[in-house]
Structure formats: C-alpha cells, structure tokens
TORPA-4810 file (N, C-alpha, C, O; in nm, 3 decimals):
<nodes>
NODE_1_8.052_16.190_2.217_8.002_16.090_2.124_7.968_15.962_2.201_8.040_15.923_2.292_X
NODE_2_7.859_15.899_2.162_7.817_15.779_2.233_7.840_15.656_2.145_7.858_15.665_2.023_X
NODE_3_7.839_15.541_2.211_7.857_15.413_2.145_7.753_15.318_2.203_7.728_15.320_2.323_X
NODE_4_7.692_15.234_2.119_7.593_15.138_2.167_7.652_14.998_2.156_7.710_14.961_2.054_X
NODE_5_7.637_14.921_2.265_7.683_14.783_2.270_7.564_14.694_2.304_7.464_14.740_2.360_X
NODE_6_7.574_14.565_2.269_7.464_14.471_2.285_7.511_14.343_2.354_7.625_14.301_2.339_X
NODE_7_7.419_14.281_2.430_7.447_14.152_2.492_7.381_14.042_2.410_7.295_14.069_2.326_X
NODE_8_7.422_13.919_2.435_7.358_13.806_2.368_7.221_13.777_2.429_7.145_13.697_2.374_X
NODE_9_7.189_13.841_2.541_7.057_13.827_2.603_6.967_13.943_2.563_6.860_13.963_2.622_X
NODE_10_7.010_14.020_2.463_6.929_14.123_2.397_6.902_14.248_2.481_6.793_14.305_2.474_X
NODE_11_7.002_14.289_2.560_7.000_14.421_2.621_7.095_14.509_2.542_7.187_14.459_2.477_X
NODE_12_7.074_14.639_2.548_7.165_14.735_2.486_7.210_14.833_2.592_7.141_14.856_2.691_X
NODE_13_7.328_14.890_2.570_7.377_14.996_2.656_7.438_15.103_2.568_7.527_15.076_2.487_X
NODE_14_7.389_15.225_2.583_7.448_15.339_2.512_7.550_15.400_2.606_7.515_15.452_2.712_X
NODE_15_7.676_15.393_2.567_7.786_15.437_2.651_7.814_15.584_2.625_7.842_15.625_2.512_X
NODE_16_7.805_15.664_2.732_7.835_15.806_2.725_7.934_15.835_2.838_7.895_15.844_2.955_X
NODE_17_8.062_15.849_2.802_8.169_15.866_2.900_8.173_15.746_2.994_8.194_15.634_2.948_X
NODE_18_8.152_15.765_3.123_8.159_15.654_3.218_8.020_15.611_3.266_8.007_15.549_3.371_X
NODE_19_7.918_15.645_3.188_7.781_15.607_3.222_7.717_15.540_3.102_7.764_15.551_2.989_X
NODE_20_7.608_15.469_3.129_7.537_15.403_3.021_7.387_15.407_3.042_7.338_15.401_3.154_X
NODE_21_7.315_15.417_2.931_7.169_15.406_2.929_7.139_15.264_2.884_7.196_15.217_2.785_X
NODE_22_7.051_15.195_2.957_7.028_15.052_2.934_6.881_15.025_2.902_6.791_15.088_2.958_X
NODE_23_6.859_14.930_2.811_6.724_14.886_2.779_6.728_14.752_2.710_6.834_14.690_2.700_X
NODE_24_6.613_14.708_2.663_6.608_14.585_2.584_6.603_14.622_2.437_6.560_14.731_2.401_X
NODE_25_6.648_14.531_2.353_6.651_14.558_2.210_6.512_14.544_2.148_6.421_14.485_2.206_X
NODE_26_6.499_14.600_2.030_6.375_14.587_1.954_6.347_14.440_1.927_6.231_14.397_1.929_X
NODE_27_6.450_14.364_1.902_6.436_14.220_1.877_6.371_14.150_1.995_6.280_14.069_1.977_X
NODE_28_6.417_14.183_2.116_6.359_14.121_2.236_6.214_14.163_2.252_6.128_14.080_2.282_X
NODE_29_6.185_14.290_2.231_6.048_14.338_2.246_5.956_14.266_2.150_5.846_14.227_2.187_X
NODE_30_5.999_14.247_2.026_5.917_14.178_1.928_5.893_14.033_1.967_5.784_13.980_1.949_X
NODE_31_5.997_13.969_2.022_5.983_13.829_2.064_5.891_13.817_2.186_5.811_13.723_2.194_X
NODE_32_5.902_13.911_2.280_5.819_13.906_2.400_5.673_13.934_2.369_5.584_13.872_2.427_X
NODE_33_5.648_14.026_2.279_5.511_14.068_2.251_5.476_14.191_2.334_5.565_14.268_2.372_X
NODE_34_5.349_14.210_2.360_5.299_14.329_2.427_5.344_14.333_2.573_5.296_14.255_2.655_X
NODE_35_5.435_14.423_2.605_5.485_14.439_2.742_5.386_14.525_2.819_5.351_14.634_2.776_X
NODE_36_5.342_14.472_2.935_5.240_14.542_3.014_5.292_14.593_3.148_5.225_14.672_3.214_X
NODE_37_5.412_14.547_3.190_5.468_14.591_3.317_5.620_14.577_3.312_5.673_14.480_3.259_X
NODE_38_5.688_14.676_3.370_5.834_14.672_3.380_5.871_14.693_3.526_5.839_14.797_3.584_X
NODE_39_5.938_14.594_3.586_5.990_14.609_3.721_6.124_14.680_3.709_6.220_14.627_3.652_X
NODE_40_6.130_14.799_3.764_6.250_14.882_3.753_6.346_14.855_3.870_6.301_14.819_3.979_X
NODE_41_6.475_14.871_3.847_6.569_14.862_3.959_6.556_14.985_4.048_6.482_15.078_4.015_X
NODE_42_6.624_14.986_4.159_6.624_15.101_4.249_6.750_15.183_4.229_6.859_15.129_4.211_X
NODE_43_6.735_15.314_4.232_6.852_15.401_4.226_6.941_15.365_4.345_6.893_15.352_4.458_X
NODE_44_7.069_15.348_4.319_7.163_15.309_4.422_7.197_15.161_4.421_7.295_15.120_4.483_X
NODE_45_7.117_15.080_4.351_7.149_14.937_4.339_7.286_14.922_4.274_7.315_14.985_4.173_X
NODE_46_7.368_14.837_4.333_7.499_14.806_4.274_7.490_14.669_4.212_7.448_14.572_4.276_X
NODE_47_7.531_14.660_4.087_7.517_14.538_4.010_7.650_14.491_3.955_7.739_14.571_3.926_X
NODE_48_7.661_14.361_3.943_7.772_14.300_3.869_7.722_14.271_3.728_7.603_14.252_3.706_X
NODE_49_7.814_14.267_3.634_7.777_14.232_3.497_7.703_14.099_3.499_7.747_14.004_3.564_X
NODE_50_7.592_14.092_3.431_7.506_13.975_3.416_7.406_13.958_3.530_7.324_13.866_3.524_X
NODE_51_7.408_14.042_3.634_7.306_14.036_3.738_7.170_14.071_3.679_7.160_14.154_3.589_X
NODE_52_7.065_14.009_3.730_6.929_14.047_3.695_6.895_14.174_3.772_6.915_14.179_3.893_X
NODE_53_6.846_14.275_3.703_6.812_14.399_3.774_6.666_14.439_3.757_6.624_14.540_3.814_X
NODE_54_6.590_14.364_3.681_6.449_14.395_3.661_6.381_14.282_3.588_6.444_14.185_3.546_X
NODE_55_6.250_14.297_3.573_6.172_14.197_3.501_6.071_14.268_3.413_6.027_14.380_3.441_X
NODE_56_6.036_14.200_3.306_5.936_14.249_3.213_5.822_14.148_3.211_5.845_14.028_3.201_X
NODE_57_5.700_14.199_3.222_5.582_14.112_3.215_5.508_14.142_3.087_5.489_14.258_3.050_X
NODE_58_5.466_14.036_3.020_5.395_14.053_2.893_5.248_14.018_2.910_5.207_13.961_3.011_X
NODE_59_5.168_14.053_2.810_5.022_14.040_2.817_4.976_13.898_2.847_4.875_13.880_2.914_X
NODE_60_5.048_13.797_2.799_5.005_13.660_2.825_5.048_13.609_2.963_5.025_13.492_2.995_X
NODE_61_5.109_13.696_3.045_5.147_13.658_3.181_5.292_13.614_3.197_5.338_13.596_3.309_X
NODE_62_5.364_13.598_3.088_5.504_13.559_3.097_5.589_13.671_3.155_5.560_13.789_3.136_X
NODE_63_5.696_13.633_3.224_5.790_13.732_3.275_5.930_13.696_3.228_5.965_13.579_3.215_X
NODE_64_6.009_13.799_3.204_6.143_13.781_3.152_6.239_13.871_3.228_6.207_13.987_3.254_X
NODE_65_6.358_13.820_3.264_6.455_13.902_3.336_6.527_13.999_3.243_6.536_13.977_3.122_X
NODE_66_6.577_14.106_3.301_6.662_14.200_3.231_6.796_14.198_3.303_6.801_14.209_3.426_X
NODE_67_6.905_14.184_3.227_7.038_14.168_3.283_7.122_14.294_3.269_7.109_14.369_3.172_X
NODE_68_7.208_14.316_3.367_7.302_14.428_3.363_7.412_14.398_3.261_7.479_14.295_3.273_X
NODE_69_7.431_14.484_3.163_7.535_14.459_3.063_7.676_14.484_3.117_7.773_14.433_3.062_X
NODE_70_7.687_14.561_3.225_7.817_14.592_3.286_7.800_14.601_3.437_7.688_14.607_3.488_X
NODE_71_7.912_14.603_3.507_7.914_14.628_3.651_7.899_14.778_3.674_7.963_14.858_3.607_X
NODE_72_7.815_14.814_3.770_7.798_14.955_3.800_7.683_14.980_3.896_7.622_14.886_3.948_X
NODE_73_7.654_15.107_3.918_7.548_15.149_4.009_7.436_15.216_3.931_7.462_15.296_3.841_X
NODE_74_7.313_15.183_3.965_7.197_15.247_3.903_7.191_15.391_3.951_7.188_15.417_4.071_X
NODE_75_7.190_15.485_3.856_7.188_15.627_3.893_7.057_15.695_3.855_7.028_15.806_3.900_X
NODE_76_6.978_15.630_3.771_6.848_15.685_3.731_6.764_15.573_3.672_6.817_15.481_3.609_X
NODE_77_6.633_15.580_3.692_6.542_15.485_3.629_6.439_15.564_3.547_6.411_15.680_3.576_X
NODE_78_6.385_15.500_3.447_6.285_15.562_3.361_6.148_15.547_3.426_6.073_15.455_3.395_X
NODE_79_6.116_15.639_3.518_5.990_15.631_3.593_5.868_15.642_3.502_5.758_15.603_3.542_X
NODE_80_5.884_15.693_3.381_5.771_15.701_3.287_5.717_15.561_3.256_5.600_15.548_3.220_X
NODE_81_5.801_15.457_3.268_5.757_15.320_3.240_5.658_15.270_3.345_5.581_15.178_3.317_X
NODE_82_5.660_15.328_3.465_5.567_15.285_3.570_5.422_15.308_3.528_5.337_15.222_3.547_X
NODE_83_5.395_15.425_3.473_5.260_15.459_3.431_5.233_15.427_3.285_5.117_15.418_3.243_X
NODE_84_5.338_15.411_3.207_5.321_15.392_3.063_5.421_15.288_3.011_5.515_15.323_2.939_X
NODE_85_5.401_15.159_3.048_5.494_15.057_3.000_5.492_15.040_2.848_5.581_14.977_2.790_X
NODE_86_5.389_15.097_2.782_5.380_15.087_2.637_5.496_15.160_2.569_5.524_15.135_2.451_X
NODE_87_5.564_15.250_2.641_5.682_15.316_2.584_5.785_15.214_2.536_5.850_15.234_2.433_X
NODE_88_5.798_15.107_2.611_5.897_15.005_2.575_5.853_14.926_2.453_5.936_14.873_2.380_X
NODE_89_5.720_14.917_2.430_5.670_14.851_2.309_5.693_14.939_2.186_5.730_14.890_2.079_X
NODE_90_5.670_15.068_2.202_5.681_15.160_2.089_5.824_15.200_2.057_5.858_15.222_1.941_X
NODE_91_5.909_15.208_2.160_6.045_15.257_2.137_6.143_15.193_2.236_6.196_15.261_2.324_X
NODE_92_6.167_15.060_2.222_6.253_14.992_2.319_6.398_15.044_2.320_6.466_15.035_2.422_X
NODE_93_6.443_15.097_2.208_6.580_15.148_2.203_6.582_15.301_2.200_6.677_15.363_2.151_X
NODE_94_6.477_15.360_2.253_6.466_15.506_2.260_6.400_15.545_2.390_6.460_15.529_2.497_X
NODE_95_6.276_15.599_2.383_6.204_15.644_2.502_6.175_15.531_2.601_6.144_15.558_2.717_X
NODE_96_6.183_15.406_2.557_6.157_15.292_2.644_6.279_15.241_2.718_6.279_15.128_2.766_X
NODE_97_6.383_15.323_2.729_6.501_15.283_2.807_6.459_15.251_2.950_6.358_15.302_2.998_X
NODE_98_6.537_15.168_3.018_6.498_15.123_3.151_6.572_15.197_3.262_6.511_15.243_3.358_X
NODE_99_6.704_15.209_3.249_6.780_15.276_3.355_6.909_15.335_3.301_6.950_15.309_3.188_X
NODE_100_6.971_15.415_3.385_7.105_15.467_3.358_7.192_15.417_3.471_7.150_15.411_3.586_X
NODE_101_7.317_15.383_3.437_7.408_15.329_3.537_7.550_15.374_3.512_7.587_15.410_3.400_X
NODE_102_7.630_15.370_3.617_7.772_15.397_3.601_7.836_15.274_3.538_7.782_15.164_3.545_X
NODE_103_7.952_15.294_3.477_8.027_15.183_3.420_8.157_15.172_3.500_8.250_15.250_3.479_X
NODE_104_8.163_15.075_3.592_8.280_15.061_3.678_8.398_14.997_3.607_8.513_15.032_3.634_X
NODE_105_8.371_14.904_3.518_8.478_14.834_3.448_8.466_14.851_3.299_8.405_14.766_3.233_X
NODE_106_8.522_14.958_3.243_8.507_14.981_3.098_8.551_14.863_3.012_8.503_14.846_2.900_X
NODE_107_8.642_14.781_3.063_8.688_14.664_2.985_8.576_14.562_2.963_8.582_14.482_2.870_X
NODE_108_8.475_14.565_3.050_8.361_14.474_3.032_8.288_14.501_2.901_8.224_14.412_2.846_X
NODE_109_8.298_14.622_2.853_8.233_14.657_2.726_8.294_14.579_2.610_8.228_14.558_2.508_X
NODE_110_8.420_14.538_2.625_8.488_14.467_2.517_8.425_14.333_2.483_8.437_14.286_2.370_X
NODE_111_8.356_14.270_2.581_8.295_14.141_2.550_8.153_14.155_2.493_8.091_14.057_2.454_X
NODE_112_8.104_14.279_2.489_7.974_14.304_2.429_7.988_14.325_2.279_8.098_14.350_2.230_X
NODE_113_7.879_14.315_2.207_7.882_14.328_2.061_7.854_14.472_2.018_7.776_14.543_2.080_X
NODE_114_7.920_14.512_1.910_7.888_14.638_1.844_7.764_14.616_1.758_7.713_14.505_1.750_X
NODE_115_7.716_14.721_1.693_7.591_14.709_1.616_7.603_14.610_1.500_7.510_14.534_1.475_X
NODE_116_7.716_14.610_1.430_7.732_14.516_1.318_7.734_14.372_1.368_7.671_14.284_1.309_X
NODE_117_7.808_14.348_1.477_7.814_14.213_1.535_7.676_14.168_1.581_7.637_14.052_1.562_X
NODE_118_7.601_14.260_1.642_7.468_14.225_1.691_7.374_14.192_1.576_7.295_14.099_1.585_X
NODE_119_7.382_14.268_1.467_7.300_14.237_1.350_7.329_14.098_1.298_7.237_14.024_1.264_X
NODE_120_7.457_14.061_1.292_7.494_13.926_1.250_7.440_13.823_1.347_7.388_13.719_1.306_X
NODE_121_7.452_13.851_1.476_7.403_13.761_1.579_7.252_13.742_1.565_7.202_13.630_1.576_X
NODE_122_7.179_13.851_1.541_7.034_13.843_1.521_6.999_13.750_1.405_6.906_13.671_1.414_X
NODE_123_7.075_13.761_1.296_7.048_13.679_1.178_7.076_13.531_1.206_7.004_13.444_1.157_X
NODE_124_7.182_13.503_1.284_7.219_13.365_1.313_7.135_13.304_1.423_7.110_13.183_1.421_X
NODE_125_7.091_13.384_1.518_7.016_13.338_1.634_6.872_13.311_1.592_6.801_13.403_1.552_X
NODE_126_6.830_13.186_1.600_6.695_13.149_1.557_6.598_13.164_1.674_6.549_13.065_1.727_X
NODE_127_6.572_13.286_1.712_6.486_13.317_1.825_6.340_13.300_1.785_6.291_13.368_1.695_X
NODE_128_6.271_13.208_1.852_6.129_13.186_1.827_6.051_13.290_1.906_6.097_13.336_2.010_X
NODE_129_5.934_13.326_1.857_5.852_13.427_1.924_5.821_13.391_2.069_5.811_13.480_2.153_X
NODE_130_5.807_13.261_2.100_5.773_13.222_2.236_5.896_13.179_2.316_5.881_13.129_2.428_X
NODE_131_6.015_13.196_2.263_6.137_13.156_2.333_6.174_13.257_2.439_6.157_13.378_2.422_X
NODE_132_6.225_13.206_2.547_6.269_13.287_2.659_6.411_13.335_2.628_6.506_13.259_2.646_X
NODE_133_6.427_13.458_2.582_6.558_13.503_2.536_6.658_13.518_2.649_6.778_13.521_2.622_X
NODE_134_6.614_13.526_2.772_6.706_13.538_2.884_6.785_13.412_2.911_6.877_13.415_2.993_X
NODE_135_6.754_13.302_2.844_6.823_13.176_2.868_6.956_13.164_2.794_7.035_13.074_2.824_X
NODE_136_6.983_13.253_2.699_7.108_13.243_2.626_7.224_13.279_2.716_7.208_13.355_2.811_X
NODE_137_7.341_13.225_2.687_7.460_13.254_2.766_7.501_13.399_2.742_7.512_13.442_2.627_X
NODE_138_7.522_13.472_2.848_7.550_13.615_2.841_7.679_13.645_2.765_7.686_13.742_2.689_X
NODE_139_7.779_13.563_2.785_7.911_13.593_2.731_7.938_13.531_2.594_8.011_13.589_2.513_X
NODE_140_7.882_13.416_2.567_7.914_13.345_2.444_7.789_13.328_2.358_7.678_13.314_2.409_X
NODE_141_7.810_13.331_2.229_7.698_13.310_2.138_7.654_13.164_2.149_7.735_13.076_2.178_X
NODE_142_7.526_13.140_2.126_7.473_13.004_2.130_7.537_12.920_2.022_7.567_12.969_1.912_X
NODE_143_7.560_12.792_2.054_7.609_12.699_1.953_7.490_12.625_1.897_7.401_12.583_1.972_X
NODE_144_7.487_12.609_1.765_7.374_12.537_1.703_7.405_12.391_1.691_7.323_12.314_1.642_X
</nodes>
C-alpha cells in the first residue's frame, strides 16, 4: 500500500516501502502554466531533504526549482519528460512524475503533509498565478 505526502513548496511523494515517486502537484502546474521543459536529476544523485534537484521551465520563460521532499538517492528518472514535457501539464500527479528515489530517513516524512492537510493548506495559501511557489518555507506554512 502506498501513501502520498506533500511539501509546502508543492511537491508530492508517493511512498512505497523505502522508495518514493516524486513530482509537482496539480496546484503548482496550474500556477506555473504551460510547462515546456523539465530539467531532470541524474540517477545516482544523492540529495538532502529540501535540496533542489531539477528545474521546470514554462512557456513565458520563467523557471522554477523542484525540491527533494526527503533525503535519498535518485534511482530512476521519467525520461519520457525529455521528449514530452506536456506529460507534466496533463498529469502532474500521474504520468508526469519526475523521479523515483530512496527514502533514507523515513522520519522526514512526518514533517510533510497528508492529503487532507495539503487540501487545507491549498485553501489557506493564497497562491497567485504568477507567484513563484518555490519561495515558500519548506518546513513551515506561510504566515499571513
């Protein structure tokens, strides 16, 4: 059985045993607009929680970082995004996943949000369409 967790910077991780599938949320994709390029991490990259591991470029030329939700090693990347970045526009929480990684510190998952918490966070977070969502604090919800 899998579990999905969310960051305040709008990444998701589907946890399956000691591995996770990582991508950006539908909310982030909608805020960014038409994604035209995804810079993928390299298999074997070792990351700490909150490290930037890739970038997303949108049609208007803006770029946005993608953060590691947990500490671990990249074990697979979604190479389909290289030729078809539109996958992330059509299905950011499905076929548009970015990478798979090991989860070195399962306790790090405890500071991430479950789906109900993330839905509440989405409602409270006044994300403007042109706002850079990567600027929010990874660990704490924004204060208004």
